[in-house]
C-alpha positions as CSV (number, residue, x, y, z in Angstrom):
1,M,-5.9,41.6,16.5
2,R,-7.6,38.4,15.3
3,L,-5.9,38.4,11.9
4,P,-2.4,37.9,13.3
5,V,-3.6,35.1,15.6
6,L,-5.3,33.3,12.6
7,A,-2.2,33.8,10.4
8,L,0.1,32.5,13.2
9,S,-2.1,29.4,13.7
10,A,-2.3,28.8,10.0
11,A,1.5,29.0,9.7
12,V,2.0,26.6,12.6
13,L,-0.5,24.2,11.1
14,A,1.2,24.4,7.7
15,A,4.6,23.8,9.2
16,T,3.3,20.8,11.2
17,L,1.8,19.1,8.2
18,T,4.7,19.5,5.8
19,G,6.3,16.3,7.2
20,C,3.2,14.2,6.5
21,V,3.5,11.5,3.8
22,V,0.5,10.0,2.2
23,A,1.2,6.5,0.9
24,P,-0.4,5.6,-2.4
25,A,-3.2,3.1,-2.4
26,Q,-2.4,-0.6,-2.9
27,P,-3.1,-1.8,-6.3
28,I,-6.0,-4.2,-6.6
29,Y,-5.0,-7.4,-8.3
30,A,-7.7,-9.5,-10.0
31,A,-7.3,-12.9,-11.5
32,P,-7.9,-13.3,-15.2
33,P,-11.3,-14.7,-16.3
34,G,-11.7,-18.3,-15.5
35,V,-9.2,-18.3,-12.5
36,A,-10.6,-18.9,-9.0
37,Y,-9.6,-16.5,-6.3
38,V,-7.7,-18.2,-3.4
39,A,-7.5,-16.3,-0.1
40,P,-4.1,-15.8,1.6
41,T,-3.2,-18.5,4.1
42,Y,-1.0,-16.2,6.2
43,V,-0.7,-12.5,6.9
44,S,1.2,-10.1,4.6
45,P,4.9,-10.5,5.1
46,G,5.4,-6.7,5.3
47,V,4.5,-3.3,4.1
48,G,4.1,-3.0,0.3
49,F,3.2,-6.6,-0.3
50,A,0.0,-7.3,-2.2
51,W,-1.9,-10.6,-2.8
52,A,-1.4,-11.2,-6.5
53,Y,-1.9,-13.9,-9.1
54,H,1.0,-15.3,-11.1
55,P,0.1,-17.0,-14.4
56,R,2.4,-20.0,-13.8
57,Y,2.5,-20.5,-10.0
58,G,-0.9,-19.2,-8.8
59,W,-1.6,-16.8,-5.9
60,G,1.1,-15.4,-3.6
61,W,2.4,-12.2,-1.9
62,H,4.2,-9.9,-4.3
63,H,6.2,-6.8,-3.7
64,P,7.1,-4.4,-6.5
65,Q,10.8,-4.2,-5.5
66,Y,11.4,-7.5,-3.7
67,G,9.4,-9.9,-5.8
68,W,7.5,-12.8,-4.6
69,H,7.6,-13.8,-0.9
70,R,9.0,-17.3,-0.2
71,G,9.1,-17.9,-3.9
72,W,7.5,-21.1,-5.1
73,R,8.5,-24.5,-4.0
């Protein structure tokens, strides 16, 4: 009698968890040797943005699809 109950609870648990999505970890950006790290001055503009270093313009928020937030002025 316990086996059908365990099988049913396992099936319910599996059906519940099939809709879960695990987001990949954010990449860690590091400045090249000799470049000082500058902390962000404002919060991340959205999901998927990472604090990154650009060789010409310096530090800023970068998104793999949308590019750099606010661009450079």
